[in-house]
N, C-alpha and C positions, 0 to 999 in steps of 0.2 A: 302593333305587335300581332303576329299570326297566331292561329290556334295552336300550331306546333310549338311555338315558344311558350304559350300558356301551359301546354302539356308537359313540357320539359322543366319549366321553372316556376309554374304557378302564376298567379296574378301579379302585376307590378307592385312593388313595395309602396305602401302609402296610398294605394288606389282605394278610395272610399266607396265609390259606387253609390247606387241608390239604396234607400232603406229596404230591408228585407220585407217581403210580403209573406206572412205566416201561412196564409191559405195556399199561396203558390208553392211555397216550400213543401207543404204537406202533399200537394199533387205530385211534385217531383219525386218525393220519397216513396210515394205509392208506386210510381213507375219503377223505382229501384227494387222494391220488394217483389213486384211482378216479374221483373227480369231475373232476379235471383231464383225464383221458383221455376222459371221456364228454362234458364240456360246455365244456372250455377254461377259461382263467383267469377269464373273466368269470362262468362258471357256478359257481365256487367261492365260496360264501357261508358265513358263520358259521351262518346259519339252517339251510341244507341239511346242512352237516357235522354240526351238533348233532343234527338229526333222524335222519340215517342212523346216527350213532354211538351214539344213545341217550343223549346227554349234554346238559347245559344249556349255553346260550351263556356263562353265567358261568364254567363250567368251562373253556371254550375261552379266554376272556379272561384267566383266571388264568395261562394258559400263553403266549399270544401276544397282542401288542398290536394286531395287525391281520392282514388277509388275507396281505399280503406276507410277514410273519414266519412265518405258518403254512405257506405254500407253500414257503418256503426250508427250513423244518424238515423238510417232507416230502421235498424233494429231497435234503437232507443225509442223511436216514435211508434213502433208497432206493438204486437201483443206482449213482448217481453218487458215492456215498461212497467214500472211500479211506482205508486205514490207513497207507499208505506216505508218504514225503516228498512235499511239494507242489512243491518247486522243480524246474524243468527246467534241467539243466546237464550236457550230455553232453560238452562240450568242443569242439563244432563246431556251426555253424548248421544244417547238414544233419541232424545227429543230433538237435538240439533240435526241429526242425520235424517230423521223423519221430516223435519221442516225443510231441509234442503231438497229431499226427494219430492215433496209436495210442490215446492217452488218450481222444480224442473218439469214436473208433470203439467202444471198450469201453463208454463211457457210453451211446451211442446203441443199440448192439446188445444191451445188457443190459436195456433197457427197451422197452416196446411202442412201435412206430414212431409210432403216432398220438399217444401221450403226448409223444414227442420233438417232433413238429410243434407240438403245442399249447403246450408249454413255450417253444418259440421264439416263438410268437405272444404268449405272456404277456410275454416280454421286450420285444417291440415295443410292446405296449400300456402297459407300465410300465417305462420306460427304466432306472430304478434297480434293477429286479429282477435284471437280468443281473449288475450289479455285486455285489448282495447274494449271488447264487448263487456267483459267483466267490470271494467272501470266505468263504462258508460251506464250500464243498467244495474250495477251492483251484483252480488253473488247470484248467478243464474241457477245454481243447483248442479251444474255440470262438473264443477270443481269443488274440492274440499278446502275451504279457507284455513290458513294456518292458525287463525284465532280459535277455530273450533278444536283443533288438535291440542293447542296449548292449554285451553281451558280444561279439556278432558284429562290431560296429564296432571294439571294442578289438583283436580278433584280425585285423582287416583284411579280413573276409569281406563286410562291407557298408560302403558309404560313409556319411558323415554325412548326416543329414536324411532318413533312410528313414522311411516311414509304414507302419503295419500294415494299411492298407486292403486290399491284395490278399489277404492271409491271411484277414482277417475277413469279406471279401465272398465268397470262393471256397470255402474249405476246408469249413466247416460245411455250406454248401448242396450241394456236390458229394457229400460223404459221406452226407448225409441223403437226397438223391435216389437214390443207389445203394442205400441201405438200404431205402427205400420200394419200389424196383423189384426187390428181392431179387438184386442184382448183387454179385458177389464184390468184397470189399475186402481184398485180400491185400497182402503186402509189396511185390510188384511194382507194384501199382497206386499205393500210397502213395509209393514211390520215384519213379515217373513224375510224380506230382502235384507232389512237392517239387522235383525236378530240372528239369522242363520248364516248370512254371508258377509255382510259388511263389517260388523263389529269383530267377529273372529278373525277375518282376514286382515283388518287393520292391526290388531294385536300381534298377529304373526309376523308382520313386517319388521318389528323390533328385533326379531331373532335372526333376520337375514344376515349373511356374512358379506353381502355386496349390495350396492345401490340398485334398487329396482329400476326398470326402464320407465320412461314417462308413459302415463296412461293416455289412451287415445283422446280423451277430452281435456288433457292437460295443456294442449297447445304446442307441445314440443316432442311429439313422437318421432322416433328415428325412422326415416324412410328406408325401404328395402333397397339394397344395392343391386338386386337382380332377382331372378326367379328361382334360385337354388333352394333346395329344401333345407330345413334346420340342420339335418344330419350332414349335408354337404358343406354347410357354412361353418361347422365346428372345426 
């Protein structure tokens, strides 16, 4: 079977191949991470990964069905990985939001800032990639889990009908911009972000008369249809 057939259809069904070499797999995923930082999501190809890693494309397809799976594996093996519990449940909305913010800061500050930007771009270009990454490494802090909202509603901290839009539009973008500009992201900053912006904005969504748009970190923002101004598109 040619490499083209592998690319179109994946490896042959039932093809067992040789046992995986964990060290070799780590080397390949390091190449994927480097390519993501250099060229962005679109620049990650099986051809280039195979060339840089000194591996065949067949070797890559024995491990991952496609580029998305390979990128998710690289993220899971990289700085975003965690060995602790994934669930966010501190007993209060404020505590949960602070825990999510801290988790996002750790992920972004442990990786190259450019790579963080390009990973966000990847999520925008491939909407399902964000969800795959969330499933692979657990809540990253970029999105607000429904369980956090549901718990806050049960405790009476949020009204019914709250939408995660403010958190997913603001939090990741604010932290990423501060990271790119080498600005401090300490406890005081995160508390101010949560207390003065995130909690009031979340409560306000329950009063909206329409469904808010998807936040930029939600994985499903609506792409622009053109370059017209907001006034021209109304």
